C-alpha positions in Angstrom: 68.3 85.1 95.8 69.4 83.3 99.0 72.0 84.2 101.0 75.0 82.3 100.8 77.2 81.8 103.8 80.9 81.8 103.8 83.4 79.2 103.6 84.4 78.7 107.2 87.9 79.9 108.5 90.8 77.8 108.8 91.1 76.6 112.4 92.3 78.1 115.4 93.7 77.3 119.0 91.7 78.5 121.4 94.2 80.7 123.4 95.6 82.2 119.6 91.4 83.3 120.1 91.6 84.8 123.8 94.3 87.4 123.3 91.5 88.8 121.9 89.6 91.2 124.3 86.0 92.4 123.7 84.2 94.5 125.5 80.6 95.6 125.8 80.8 99.5 125.3 78.2 102.6 124.9 78.5 105.3 121.8 78.3 109.0 123.1 79.0 110.4 120.3 79.5 109.5 116.8 81.3 112.2 114.1 81.8 112.4 109.9 85.1 111.9 109.0 86.4 115.3 107.0 87.3 113.5 103.6 86.3 109.8 104.3 83.0 108.6 102.3 82.7 105.2 104.6 83.9 106.6 107.9 82.4 108.1 111.2 84.6 108.7 114.0 82.2 106.9 117.2 83.5 107.5 120.9 83.0 105.2 123.5 82.5 105.2 127.3 83.9 101.0 128.5 83.9 102.2 131.7 87.0 103.5 133.3 87.4 105.4 130.0 86.8 106.6 126.6 88.0 105.6 123.7 87.4 107.0 120.1 87.1 104.4 117.3 86.9 104.7 113.2 84.5 102.5 111.6 83.0 102.3 107.4 79.7 102.4 108.5 78.6 105.8 107.8 76.8 104.2 103.7 75.7 102.1 106.0 72.6 104.2 107.8 71.0 107.2 106.9 70.7 108.8 110.4 74.1 108.3 112.1 72.6 109.9 114.9 70.6 106.2 115.9 74.0 104.4 116.9 74.5 106.6 119.5 73.2 105.1 123.6 73.9 101.8 122.0 75.7 99.0 123.3 77.4 97.4 121.0 80.7 94.9 121.0 84.4 96.0 120.3 87.9 94.4 120.0 90.0 97.4 122.5 93.3 95.1 122.2 93.6 96.5 118.6 96.5 97.8 117.6 95.8 102.1 117.4 95.6 102.8 114.0 96.0 106.1 111.6 93.2 106.5 109.1 92.5 109.9 107.7 94.2 111.7 109.4 92.9 110.4 112.9 93.6 107.7 115.5 91.6 104.9 116.1 91.6 102.7 119.2 89.7 99.7 118.3 87.4 98.0 116.4 83.6 97.6 116.2 81.7 94.4 115.5 79.7 95.1 112.1 77.9 91.9 111.1 76.8 91.9 107.1 78.7 93.9 105.9 82.1 91.7 104.4 79.2 89.6 103.1 77.1 91.7 101.7 74.0 92.5 103.0 72.4 95.1 105.5 74.5 95.8 108.4 73.4 95.7 111.7 75.7 95.7 114.8 76.9 92.6 116.5 75.1 93.8 120.6 74.5 92.4 124.0 70.5 91.4 124.0 70.3 93.5 127.6 72.2 96.1 129.0 75.5 95.8 130.7 78.4 97.5 132.4 80.5 99.3 130.6 83.3 97.2 129.5 82.4 93.8 130.5 84.3 90.9 128.5 83.0 89.2 125.9 83.7 85.5 126.2 
């Protein structure tokens, strides 16, 4: 069966999108979150600081160590969120999961300095 894209979400003003701070970061560590069957805890380097970001990708990869050292895109200006006793300080851009297909990280096409902004 062929993939059929979901309908586009409603239009938003550019000023709304411009509020989202998307940055490149390097995943420097990945740990399992105790008692969670889907969450992992990543330590991500954004150049001038590191953050803890939780993502529900535990079942999407046989070897989570394969993403250590990988640069990816993250939203860094979301309010901190408590999940399974841990605090997440951002969101990983992970493509495909919502559409029921094997997911992939949103990554830059070439190495960039950590902390570089999208947009």
